[in-house]
TORTORVEX-972273 format. One record per residue (C-alpha): x, y, z. Coordinates in steps of 0.5 Angstrom, whole numbers, padded with zeros to 4 digits. Layout:
[[X, Y, Z]]
...
END
This chain:
[[-0057, -0024, -0073]]
[[-0065, -0026, -0073]]
[[-0070, -0023, -0068]]
[[-0074, -0029, -0065]]
[[-0077, -0024, -0060]]
[[-0082, -0018, -0062]]
[[-0077, -0012, -0060]]
[[-0083, -0007, -0060]]
[[-0087, -0011, -0055]]
[[-0080, -0011, -0050]]
[[-0080, -0004, -0051]]
[[-0087, -0002, -0049]]
[[-0087, -0007, -0043]]
[[-0081, -0004, -0041]]
[[-0084, 0003, -0042]]
[[-0090, 0001, -0038]]
[[-0087, -0002, -0032]]
[[-0081, 0003, -0031]]
[[-0083, 0009, -0034]]
[[-0076, 0013, -0033]]
[[-0072, 0008, -0035]]
[[-0066, 0010, -0039]]
[[-0066, 0009, -0047]]
[[-0059, 0005, -0046]]
[[-0062, 0000, -0041]]
[[-0068, -0001, -0046]]
[[-0063, -0002, -0052]]
[[-0059, -0007, -0048]]
[[-0065, -0011, -0045]]
[[-0068, -0012, -0052]]
[[-0061, -0014, -0055]]
[[-0060, -0019, -0049]]
[[-0066, -0022, -0049]]
[[-0066, -0023, -0057]]
[[-0059, -0026, -0056]]
[[-0062, -0031, -0050]]
[[-0068, -0033, -0055]]
[[-0063, -0034, -0061]]
[[-0059, -0039, -0056]]
[[-0065, -0043, -0054]]
[[-0067, -0043, -0062]]
[[-0061, -0046, -0064]]
[[-0060, -0051, -0058]]
[[-0067, -0053, -0058]]
[[-0067, -0052, -0050]]
[[-0066, -0047, -0045]]
[[-0059, -0047, -0041]]
[[-0060, -0050, -0034]]
[[-0054, -0047, -0031]]
[[-0056, -0040, -0032]]
[[-0062, -0036, -0033]]
[[-0061, -0029, -0037]]
[[-0067, -0026, -0034]]
[[-0066, -0027, -0026]]
[[-0059, -0027, -0026]]
[[-0058, -0020, -0030]]
[[-0064, -0017, -0033]]
[[-0068, -0017, -0026]]
[[-0062, -0014, -0022]]
[[-0061, -0008, -0027]]
[[-0068, -0007, -0027]]
[[-0069, -0007, -0019]]
[[-0063, -0002, -0019]]
[[-0067, 0003, -0024]]
[[-0074, 0002, -0021]]
[[-0077, 0003, -0015]]
[[-0082, -0002, -0015]]
[[-0080, -0009, -0014]]
[[-0087, -0012, -0015]]
[[-0087, -0009, -0022]]
[[-0080, -0011, -0024]]
[[-0082, -0018, -0022]]
[[-0088, -0018, -0026]]
[[-0084, -0015, -0032]]
[[-0079, -0021, -0031]]
[[-0084, -0026, -0031]]
[[-0087, -0024, -0038]]
[[-0080, -0024, -0040]]
[[-0079, -0031, -0038]]
[[-0085, -0033, -0041]]
[[-0083, -0030, -0048]]
[[-0077, -0034, -0047]]
[[-0081, -0041, -0046]]
[[-0085, -0040, -0052]]
[[-0079, -0039, -0056]]
[[-0076, -0046, -0053]]
[[-0083, -0049, -0054]]
[[-0083, -0047, -0062]]
[[-0076, -0050, -0062]]
[[-0077, -0056, -0059]]
[[-0085, -0058, -0059]]
[[-0084, -0065, -0055]]
[[-0083, -0060, -0049]]
[[-0090, -0058, -0049]]
[[-0092, -0063, -0045]]
[[-0088, -0066, -0039]]
[[-0090, -0073, -0041]]
[[-0087, -0076, -0047]]
[[-0090, -0083, -0050]]
[[-0085, -0088, -0052]]
[[-0085, -0091, -0059]]
[[-0084, -0098, -0057]]
[[-0083, -0102, -0050]]
[[-0076, -0101, -0047]]
[[-0072, -0107, -0044]]
[[-0067, -0104, -0039]]
[[-0064, -0111, -0038]]
[[-0062, -0112, -0045]]
[[-0060, -0105, -0046]]
[[-0055, -0105, -0039]]
[[-0052, -0112, -0042]]
[[-0051, -0108, -0049]]
[[-0047, -0102, -0045]]
[[-0043, -0107, -0041]]
[[-0041, -0111, -0048]]
[[-0039, -0104, -0051]]
[[-0035, -0102, -0045]]
[[-0031, -0108, -0046]]
[[-0030, -0108, -0053]]
[[-0028, -0101, -0053]]
[[-0023, -0102, -0047]]
[[-0017, -0098, -0049]]
[[-0020, -0092, -0053]]
[[-0023, -0086, -0049]]
[[-0023, -0087, -0042]]
[[-0026, -0083, -0036]]
[[-0022, -0083, -0030]]
[[-0026, -0084, -0023]]
[[-0023, -0081, -0017]]
[[-0022, -0088, -0014]]
[[-0017, -0090, -0020]]
[[-0022, -0095, -0024]]
[[-0023, -0093, -0031]]
[[-0030, -0094, -0035]]
[[-0031, -0093, -0043]]
[[-0034, -0086, -0045]]
[[-0041, -0087, -0046]]
[[-0042, -0079, -0049]]
[[-0049, -0078, -0052]]
[[-0047, -0075, -0059]]
[[-0053, -0071, -0060]]
[[-0053, -0068, -0053]]
[[-0046, -0066, -0054]]
[[-0047, -0063, -0061]]
[[-0053, -0059, -0058]]
[[-0048, -0057, -0052]]
[[-0043, -0054, -0057]]
[[-0048, -0050, -0061]]
[[-0051, -0047, -0055]]
[[-0043, -0045, -0053]]
[[-0042, -0042, -0059]]
[[-0048, -0038, -0059]]
[[-0046, -0036, -0052]]
[[-0039, -0034, -0054]]
[[-0042, -0030, -0060]]
[[-0047, -0027, -0055]]
[[-0042, -0024, -0050]]
[[-0037, -0022, -0056]]
[[-0042, -0018, -0059]]
[[-0047, -0015, -0054]]
[[-0046, -0017, -0047]]
[[-0038, -0016, -0046]]
[[-0039, -0009, -0046]]
[[-0043, -0010, -0040]]
[[-0040, -0016, -0036]]
[[-0039, -0014, -0029]]
[[-0035, -0020, -0027]]
[[-0029, -0025, -0028]]
[[-0025, -0020, -0031]]
[[-0019, -0020, -0027]]
[[-0015, -0025, -0031]]
[[-0017, -0023, -0038]]
[[-0013, -0019, -0042]]
[[-0013, -0011, -0040]]
[[-0018, -0007, -0044]]
[[-0018, 0000, -0046]]
[[-0021, 0005, -0040]]
[[-0027, 0006, -0044]]
[[-0029, -0001, -0045]]
[[-0027, -0003, -0038]]
[[-0031, 0003, -0035]]
[[-0037, 0000, -0039]]
[[-0036, -0007, -0037]]
[[-0036, -0005, -0029]]
[[-0041, 0000, -0029]]
[[-0047, -0002, -0033]]
[[-0052, 0004, -0031]]
[[-0049, 0010, -0035]]
[[-0054, 0015, -0033]]
[[-0051, 0017, -0026]]
[[-0056, 0022, -0025]]
[[-0061, 0016, -0024]]
[[-0057, 0014, -0017]]
[[-0056, 0021, -0014]]
[[-0061, 0019, -0009]]
[[-0059, 0012, -0007]]
[[-0055, 0010, -0001]]
[[-0048, 0009, -0004]]
[[-0044, 0007, 0002]]
[[-0040, 0000, 0001]]
[[-0040, -0005, 0006]]
[[-0037, -0011, 0005]]
[[-0037, -0017, 0010]]
[[-0034, -0024, 0011]]
[[-0030, -0024, 0004]]
[[-0024, -0028, 0002]]
[[-0019, -0026, -0003]]
[[-0013, -0030, -0006]]
[[-0008, -0029, -0011]]
[[-0003, -0034, -0014]]
[[-0005, -0039, -0009]]
[[-0003, -0035, -0004]]
[[-0009, -0032, 0001]]
[[-0009, -0025, 0002]]
[[-0015, -0024, 0006]]
[[-0019, -0028, 0010]]
[[-0026, -0027, 0013]]
[[-0025, -0020, 0012]]
[[-0030, -0014, 0012]]
[[-0029, -0006, 0010]]
[[-0034, -0001, 0011]]
[[-0033, 0005, 0006]]
[[-0038, 0011, 0008]]
[[-0040, 0015, 0002]]
[[-0036, 0022, 0002]]
[[-0030, 0020, 0006]]
[[-0023, 0019, 0004]]
[[-0019, 0013, 0006]]
[[-0012, 0011, 0005]]
[[-0010, 0004, 0005]]
[[-0003, 0002, 0008]]
[[0000, -0004, 0009]]
[[0007, -0008, 0007]]
[[0010, -0009, 0000]]
[[0007, -0016, -0002]]
[[0001, -0016, 0003]]
[[-0004, -0015, -0003]]
[[-0007, -0008, -0003]]
[[-0007, -0007, -0011]]
[[-0010, -0014, -0011]]
[[-0016, -0012, -0006]]
[[-0017, -0005, -0010]]
[[-0017, -0010, -0017]]
[[-0023, -0014, -0014]]
[[-0027, -0008, -0012]]
[[-0026, -0005, -0018]]
[[-0028, -0011, -0022]]
[[-0034, -0012, -0018]]
[[-0031, -0019, -0016]]
[[-0034, -0017, -0009]]
[[-0041, -0015, -0008]]
[[-0041, -0008, -0010]]
[[-0048, -0005, -0012]]
[[-0049, -0004, -0019]]
[[-0051, 0003, -0019]]
[[-0045, 0005, -0015]]
[[-0040, 0007, -0021]]
[[-0033, 0005, -0020]]
[[-0026, 0007, -0023]]
[[-0019, 0004, -0022]]
[[-0013, 0008, -0024]]
[[-0008, 0003, -0025]]
[[-0004, 0003, -0031]]
[[-0003, 0008, -0036]]
[[-0008, 0009, -0042]]
[[-0007, 0007, -0049]]
[[-0004, 0012, -0053]]
[[-0007, 0014, -0060]]
[[-0008, 0020, -0064]]
[[-0014, 0023, -0060]]
[[-0012, 0030, -0057]]
[[-0010, 0030, -0049]]
[[-0016, 0034, -0048]]
[[-0021, 0030, -0052]]
[[-0019, 0024, -0049]]
[[-0021, 0027, -0042]]
[[-0027, 0029, -0045]]
[[-0029, 0022, -0048]]
[[-0028, 0019, -0041]]
[[-0035, 0021, -0039]]
[[-0039, 0016, -0043]]
[[-0046, 0018, -0041]]
[[-0044, 0025, -0043]]
[[-0041, 0023, -0050]]
[[-0048, 0018, -0051]]
[[-0052, 0024, -0050]]
[[-0048, 0029, -0055]]
[[-0049, 0023, -0060]]
[[-0056, 0022, -0059]]
[[-0057, 0030, -0059]]
[[-0053, 0030, -0066]]
[[-0057, 0024, -0068]]
[[-0064, 0027, -0067]]
[[-0062, 0034, -0070]]
[[-0060, 0030, -0076]]
[[-0067, 0027, -0076]]
[[-0071, 0033, -0075]]
[[-0067, 0036, -0081]]
[[-0069, 0030, -0085]]
[[-0076, 0031, -0083]]
[[-0076, 0039, -0085]]
[[-0074, 0037, -0092]]
[[-0079, 0036, -0098]]
[[-0082, 0029, -0098]]
[[-0079, 0026, -0092]]
[[-0079, 0018, -0093]]
[[-0081, 0013, -0087]]
[[-0078, 0007, -0085]]
[[-0081, 0003, -0091]]
[[-0079, 0008, -0096]]
[[-0086, 0011, -0097]]
[[-0087, 0019, -0097]]
[[-0090, 0021, -0090]]
[[-0096, 0025, -0089]]
[[-0096, 0031, -0086]]
[[-0100, 0028, -0080]]
[[-0094, 0023, -0079]]
[[-0089, 0028, -0080]]
[[-0092, 0032, -0074]]
[[-0092, 0026, -0070]]
[[-0085, 0024, -0071]]
[[-0083, 0031, -0070]]
[[-0087, 0031, -0063]]
[[-0083, 0025, -0061]]
[[-0076, 0027, -0063]]
[[-0078, 0034, -0059]]
[[-0080, 0030, -0053]]
[[-0073, 0026, -0053]]
[[-0069, 0032, -0055]]
[[-0072, 0036, -0049]]
[[-0070, 0030, -0044]]
[[-0063, 0030, -0047]]
[[-0062, 0037, -0046]]
[[-0065, 0037, -0039]]
[[-0060, 0031, -0038]]
[[-0054, 0035, -0041]]
[[-0056, 0041, -0037]]
[[-0056, 0037, -0030]]
[[-0049, 0035, -0031]]
[[-0046, 0042, -0033]]
[[-0044, 0039, -0040]]
[[-0043, 0046, -0042]]
[[-0037, 0047, -0037]]
[[-0034, 0040, -0038]]
[[-0028, 0043, -0043]]
[[-0026, 0048, -0038]]
[[-0026, 0043, -0032]]
[[-0022, 0038, -0036]]
[[-0017, 0044, -0038]]
[[-0017, 0045, -0030]]
[[-0015, 0038, -0029]]
[[-0010, 0037, -0034]]
[[-0006, 0044, -0032]]
[[-0006, 0042, -0025]]
[[-0003, 0036, -0027]]
[[0003, 0039, -0030]]
[[0000, 0039, -0038]]
[[0001, 0046, -0041]]
[[-0004, 0049, -0046]]
[[0000, 0047, -0052]]
[[0000, 0040, -0049]]
[[-0008, 0040, -0049]]
[[-0008, 0038, -0057]]
[[-0002, 0033, -0057]]
[[-0004, 0026, -0059]]
[[-0004, 0022, -0053]]
[[0001, 0017, -0057]]
[[0006, 0023, -0056]]
[[0007, 0022, -0049]]
[[0011, 0018, -0045]]
[[0009, 0013, -0040]]
[[0009, 0017, -0034]]
[[0005, 0023, -0038]]
[[0000, 0018, -0040]]
[[-0001, 0015, -0033]]
[[-0003, 0023, -0031]]
[[-0008, 0023, -0037]]
[[-0011, 0016, -0034]]
[[-0011, 0020, -0027]]
[[-0014, 0026, -0030]]
[[-0020, 0022, -0034]]
[[-0022, 0019, -0027]]
[[-0022, 0026, -0024]]
[[-0026, 0029, -0029]]
[[-0031, 0023, -0029]]
[[-0032, 0024, -0021]]
[[-0034, 0016, -0020]]
[[-0038, 0014, -0014]]
[[-0032, 0010, -0012]]
[[-0025, 0012, -0014]]
[[-0019, 0008, -0013]]
[[-0012, 0010, -0014]]
[[-0006, 0006, -0013]]
[[0000, 0010, -0011]]
[[-0002, 0017, -0015]]
[[0004, 0021, -0013]]
[[0009, 0016, -0016]]
[[0009, 0020, -0023]]
[[0008, 0027, -0020]]
[[0013, 0033, -0019]]
[[0012, 0037, -0012]]
[[0007, 0042, -0016]]
[[0003, 0037, -0018]]
[[0003, 0033, -0012]]
[[0001, 0039, -0008]]
[[-0005, 0041, -0013]]
[[-0007, 0034, -0013]]
[[-0008, 0034, -0005]]
[[-0012, 0040, -0005]]
[[-0016, 0038, -0011]]
[[-0018, 0031, -0007]]
[[-0019, 0035, -0001]]
[[-0025, 0037, -0004]]
[[-0027, 0031, -0007]]
[[-0035, 0029, -0005]]
[[-0035, 0022, -0007]]
[[-0032, 0016, -0004]]
[[-0024, 0015, -0005]]
[[-0020, 0009, -0003]]
[[-0012, 0011, -0005]]
[[-0006, 0006, -0004]]
[[0000, 0011, -0002]]
[[0006, 0011, 0002]]
[[0007, 0018, 0002]]
[[0006, 0020, 0009]]
[[0005, 0028, 0008]]
[[0000, 0026, 0002]]
[[-0004, 0022, 0007]]
[[-0004, 0027, 0012]]
[[-0007, 0032, 0008]]
[[-0012, 0028, 0004]]
[[-0014, 0022, 0008]]
[[-0020, 0022, 0013]]
[[-0019, 0015, 0015]]
[[-0014, 0010, 0015]]
[[-0015, 0002, 0013]]
[[-0009, -0002, 0015]]
[[-0008, -0009, 0011]]
[[-0004, -0014, 0015]]
[[-0005, -0021, 0017]]
[[-0010, -0023, 0012]]
[[-0015, -0017, 0016]]
[[-0017, -0010, 0015]]
[[-0017, -0005, 0021]]
[[-0020, 0001, 0020]]
[[-0018, 0008, 0024]]
[[-0021, 0015, 0024]]
[[-0017, 0021, 0022]]
[[-0011, 0022, 0018]]
[[-0004, 0018, 0018]]
[[-0001, 0021, 0024]]
[[-0007, 0020, 0028]]
[[-0007, 0013, 0026]]
[[0000, 0012, 0028]]
[[-0001, 0014, 0035]]
[[-0008, 0011, 0035]]
[[-0005, 0004, 0033]]
[[0001, 0004, 0038]]
[[-0004, 0005, 0043]]
[[-0009, 0000, 0041]]
[[-0003, -0005, 0040]]
[[-0001, -0003, 0048]]
[[-0008, -0005, 0050]]
[[-0008, -0011, 0046]]
[[-0002, -0013, 0049]]
[[-0004, -0012, 0056]]
[[-0010, -0016, 0055]]
[[-0007, -0022, 0052]]
[[-0001, -0022, 0058]]
[[-0007, -0021, 0063]]
[[-0011, -0027, 0060]]
[[-0004, -0031, 0060]]
[[-0003, -0030, 0067]]
[[-0010, -0032, 0069]]
[[-0010, -0038, 0064]]
[[-0003, -0040, 0067]]
[[-0006, -0039, 0074]]
[[-0013, -0044, 0073]]
[[-0008, -0049, 0069]]
[[-0004, -0049, 0075]]
[[-0010, -0050, 0080]]
[[-0013, -0056, 0075]]
[[-0006, -0059, 0075]]
[[-0005, -0059, 0082]]
[[-0012, -0061, 0085]]
[[-0016, -0065, 0079]]
[[-0015, -0072, 0082]]
[[-0016, -0070, 0089]]
[[-0023, -0072, 0092]]
[[-0024, -0066, 0096]]
[[-0022, -0061, 0090]]
[[-0024, -0065, 0084]]
[[-0031, -0061, 0084]]
[[-0027, -0054, 0084]]
[[-0022, -0057, 0079]]
[[-0028, -0059, 0074]]
[[-0031, -0052, 0075]]
[[-0024, -0048, 0073]]
[[-0024, -0053, 0067]]
[[-0030, -0050, 0065]]
[[-0028, -0043, 0066]]
[[-0022, -0044, 0062]]
[[-0026, -0047, 0056]]
[[-0031, -0041, 0056]]
[[-0025, -0036, 0056]]
[[-0024, -0033, 0049]]
[[-0018, -0034, 0046]]
[[-0014, -0028, 0045]]
[[-0009, -0028, 0040]]
[[-0002, -0024, 0041]]
[[-0001, -0018, 0037]]
[[0004, -0019, 0032]]
[[0011, -0016, 0033]]
[[0012, -0011, 0027]]
[[0018, -0014, 0023]]
[[0024, -0010, 0023]]
[[0026, -0008, 0015]]
[[0033, -0007, 0014]]
[[0037, -0005, 0008]]
[[0045, -0005, 0007]]
[[0049, -0002, 0002]]
[[0057, -0005, 0002]]
[[0062, 0001, 0004]]
[[0066, 0002, -0002]]
[[0074, 0003, -0001]]
[[0076, 0011, -0001]]
[[0078, 0014, -0007]]
[[0082, 0021, -0007]]
[[0079, 0027, -0010]]
[[0077, 0030, -0015]]
[[0071, 0025, -0016]]
[[0066, 0027, -0020]]
[[0064, 0034, -0023]]
[[0061, 0038, -0029]]
[[0064, 0044, -0032]]
[[0060, 0048, -0037]]
[[0056, 0042, -0039]]
[[0051, 0044, -0044]]
[[0046, 0039, -0047]]
[[0041, 0039, -0053]]
[[0037, 0033, -0056]]
[[0036, 0037, -0062]]
[[0038, 0044, -0064]]
[[0031, 0047, -0062]]
[[0031, 0043, -0056]]
[[0036, 0045, -0051]]
[[0035, 0042, -0044]]
[[0041, 0044, -0040]]
[[0046, 0050, -0041]]
[[0053, 0052, -0038]]
[[0052, 0047, -0032]]
[[0057, 0047, -0026]]
[[0057, 0041, -0021]]
[[0063, 0038, -0016]]
[[0061, 0032, -0012]]
[[0066, 0028, -0007]]
[[0065, 0022, -0003]]
[[0061, 0025, 0002]]
[[0056, 0028, -0002]]
[[0048, 0028, 0000]]
[[0045, 0032, -0006]]
[[0037, 0032, -0008]]
[[0036, 0035, -0015]]
[[0029, 0038, -0015]]
[[0025, 0042, -0020]]
[[0019, 0041, -0025]]
[[0018, 0035, -0029]]
[[0021, 0036, -0036]]
[[0026, 0041, -0033]]
[[0032, 0036, -0035]]
[[0033, 0032, -0028]]
[[0033, 0025, -0031]]
[[0038, 0028, -0036]]
[[0043, 0031, -0031]]
[[0043, 0024, -0028]]
[[0044, 0020, -0034]]
[[0050, 0025, -0036]]
[[0053, 0024, -0029]]
[[0053, 0016, -0030]]
[[0055, 0017, -0037]]
[[0049, 0014, -0041]]
[[0049, 0021, -0045]]
[[0055, 0025, -0047]]
[[0054, 0033, -0046]]
[[0053, 0037, -0053]]
[[0059, 0041, -0050]]
[[0063, 0042, -0043]]
[[0066, 0036, -0039]]
[[0064, 0031, -0035]]
[[0070, 0028, -0030]]
[[0069, 0022, -0027]]
[[0075, 0019, -0023]]
[[0078, 0013, -0026]]
[[0076, 0008, -0021]]
[[0069, 0011, -0020]]
[[0064, 0006, -0020]]
[[0057, 0009, -0020]]
[[0050, 0005, -0019]]
[[0044, 0008, -0022]]
[[0037, 0006, -0020]]
[[0032, 0008, -0026]]
[[0025, 0010, -0024]]
[[0023, 0006, -0030]]
[[0027, 0000, -0027]]
[[0021, -0005, -0027]]
[[0022, -0005, -0035]]
[[0029, -0007, -0034]]
[[0027, -0013, -0030]]
[[0026, -0020, -0034]]
[[0019, -0022, -0031]]
[[0020, -0029, -0032]]
[[0026, -0030, -0028]]
[[0027, -0031, -0021]]
[[0030, -0025, -0017]]
[[0037, -0030, -0016]]
[[0037, -0031, -0024]]
[[0036, -0024, -0025]]
[[0042, -0022, -0021]]
[[0046, -0028, -0024]]
[[0044, -0026, -0031]]
[[0046, -0018, -0030]]
[[0052, -0019, -0026]]
[[0055, -0026, -0027]]
[[0061, -0028, -0023]]
[[0058, -0030, -0016]]
[[0055, -0036, -0013]]
[[0048, -0037, -0012]]
[[0049, -0036, -0004]]
[[0053, -0029, -0005]]
[[0047, -0027, -0010]]
[[0042, -0029, -0004]]
[[0046, -0025, 0001]]
[[0045, -0019, -0003]]
[[0038, -0020, -0004]]
[[0037, -0022, 0004]]
[[0040, -0015, 0005]]
[[0034, -0012, 0002]]
[[0028, -0016, 0005]]
[[0028, -0021, -0001]]
[[0029, -0028, 0003]]
[[0027, -0035, 0003]]
[[0023, -0037, -0002]]
[[0021, -0030, -0005]]
[[0028, -0030, -0008]]
[[0026, -0036, -0012]]
[[0019, -0034, -0014]]
[[0018, -0031, -0021]]
[[0019, -0023, -0021]]
[[0012, -0022, -0024]]
[[0009, -0025, -0018]]
[[0013, -0020, -0014]]
[[0009, -0013, -0012]]
[[0012, -0007, -0014]]
[[0016, -0005, -0008]]
[[0019, -0012, -0008]]
[[0021, -0011, -0015]]
[[0025, -0005, -0013]]
[[0028, -0009, -0007]]
[[0031, -0013, -0013]]
[[0034, -0007, -0016]]
[[0037, -0005, -0010]]
[[0040, -0011, -0009]]
[[0043, -0011, -0016]]
[[0046, -0004, -0014]]
[[0049, -0007, -0008]]
[[0052, -0013, -0012]]
[[0056, -0007, -0016]]
[[0059, -0005, -0010]]
[[0059, 0003, -0012]]
[[0062, 0009, -0010]]
[[0056, 0013, -0012]]
[[0049, 0012, -0012]]
[[0045, 0016, -0017]]
[[0037, 0014, -0015]]
[[0032, 0017, -0020]]
[[0025, 0017, -0015]]
[[0027, 0011, -0011]]
[[0022, 0011, -0006]]
[[0016, 0009, -0012]]
[[0013, 0003, -0010]]
[[0016, 0002, -0003]]
[[0012, 0001, 0003]]
[[0013, 0006, 0009]]
[[0018, 0001, 0013]]
[[0022, 0000, 0007]]
[[0023, 0007, 0006]]
[[0025, 0008, 0013]]
[[0030, 0002, 0012]]
[[0033, 0006, 0005]]
[[0033, 0012, 0009]]
[[0038, 0009, 0014]]
[[0042, 0005, 0009]]
[[0043, 0011, 0005]]
[[0045, 0015, 0012]]
[[0050, 0010, 0014]]
[[0053, 0009, 0006]]
[[0060, 0011, 0006]]
[[0060, 0013, -0001]]
[[0056, 0019, -0005]]
[[0049, 0020, -0006]]
[[0045, 0024, -0011]]
[[0038, 0023, -0012]]
[[0031, 0026, -0015]]
[[0025, 0025, -0011]]
[[0018, 0028, -0009]]
[[0018, 0025, -0002]]
[[0019, 0031, 0003]]
[[0021, 0027, 0009]]
[[0026, 0022, 0005]]
[[0029, 0028, 0002]]
[[0030, 0032, 0009]]
[[0032, 0025, 0012]]
[[0038, 0024, 0007]]
[[0040, 0030, 0004]]
[[0044, 0036, 0006]]
[[0044, 0040, 0000]]
[[0039, 0041, -0006]]
[[0040, 0043, -0013]]
[[0034, 0046, -0017]]
[[0034, 0044, -0024]]
[[0030, 0049, -0028]]
[[0030, 0054, -0034]]
[[0036, 0050, -0037]]
[[0040, 0052, -0031]]
[[0042, 0048, -0024]]
[[0043, 0052, -0018]]
[[0044, 0051, -0011]]
[[0038, 0052, -0007]]
[[0039, 0058, -0002]]
[[0033, 0056, 0003]]
[[0033, 0051, 0009]]
[[0030, 0045, 0006]]
[[0025, 0042, 0002]]
[[0019, 0045, 0006]]
[[0022, 0052, 0004]]
[[0022, 0050, -0003]]
[[0015, 0047, -0003]]
[[0013, 0054, 0000]]
[[0017, 0058, -0006]]
[[0014, 0054, -0012]]
[[0007, 0053, -0008]]
[[0005, 0058, -0004]]
[[-0001, 0056, 0001]]
[[-0008, 0056, -0001]]
[[-0011, 0062, 0001]]
[[-0018, 0059, 0001]]
END
């Protein structure tokens, strides 16, 4: 691409007005100004709809510099440079007054236009708001200029600016983690912002999604260094709020780095530990610059080094170049020391180990891991980066109990701001210093962990109800007086005074009642034992990879069994052997001839056709019933009204889980086999599921990491570890947790 601006001049101006500016920002401003100049040169004029200097460059320089006056002066010079390019491309614009080549007869032109409009009736029409149509009178030359300008913009944004664009990302195709991190965090040198105030204060914002209002005139204040738990019902819009913050659709200062762990990372041939190290883009840039400078210094030490023009450099030029390179290298080494680059690999290894990766896993390519493990890699990358604002959406869903305990302990030492969506009460009690409650298109903030929130919220609700009832009584009393004496000559003045009091009285809203969520599974007919058992079952995926060895289990219709153990020990494999999806390598799995088993997979979302409605999905998977029957089953799990007729892709994670539970109920099972059933469910739904399983007359076998859920539902625990399945001898899940994760002595 041709250069219409002097790049050296731009660099000197930047260094002169902002001496400590980062090299990455210098290169970005140079490229962006040149792109803007190219678009002006091709179209012949500036785009009146945007100003590249005021809209993007000036805010970025204000974040990087402390003197706003100098930044304003610098930006004026940049604007003048672009104006000069415009004048060169369009000499007629040098004067605001243009001389006409000949007199213009406006009346004759108007008549000609009217005549042309009538002649072209039925060709290209533009519909007006009132329904009248007129022929299009588009200036072809201006249209061509506009198309050239748009093409230049597309090229510009595709080549350079797209890496730094910080808005309108929500509806775009998903990017890999590195690209998204750079796009929403244009200032990579996080050492420059250490002394800045990093509180996030968002006031009076609205958010909508898929035509539905999520938040209205809402406010939230996140104090730097505090850890916030975001809670609310399924479908209320918690993930949408996080996404809007992460993509800077809400006004978060650009010097505050943001990272949102939302989806699993894309797998490739990069080793796991290397993928974590690469997440710190600033460190990677410094290391690349260090290597580049060292390579340049080697060239300068060679015989007869050449300059950029290909000419042999003099000794004076070599010494000057070495001094320049040496200064740059010293600056880079200072930065690397400041961010403790030498400890990065040890830190990355500690995080991976805490999340359940073994030392052998560190060097495995990321594509070799399953979706759940790649989700852990995404979490590891975020923890390694330590952004100013970390956003997590249900981080414990893919973790086993040891990894959850490690994450709790790690986040309790988190020094930046944390905003985490979670429905795990124990996790929130351990991690959160504050709770943000999303409800009724509003956000309410509470100090303290979840338990404190629960008691405070109930007390606040009682006070609000007392104030509301008191005001309703006062309003009724005033209205009664007004109605009785308004037209009485002796009391009319008093009635008017009461009317004014009533009008000035603030109108309180009645606190909303908590909606009661209920789940219900149909009770099965009884069947005689033996119902379900395993005898000496061994299973291997290959000769070298034995998962289970000599497993013996016996379960009856009243079974309430939780299977616990580390990830990869074979818990899901055991469930699939029970339901018949897998066959044992040796041994016997006996299922009663009339036994119906319904299975809930932790990857149940992958089994849903997201383009169908909930009713259509049940009809497709379990044909033979009427629409009313399917809707009744969905209603038993809170999918009622128009929600059952929405496409599944528009539903929240918890609502998708409810659709799957309704599918289990349609099968009228004797046994429910559930693999991580509480993932994505809100707290009210988890309580409803707990109650439904307690009331269910059939057997229940489940795998879960949620302590409260296991304690409430299950009467016995089986530990799957070291290829064996044994009954746990302790009192419950808390004893098991203490056994595998001794309390932290610190």
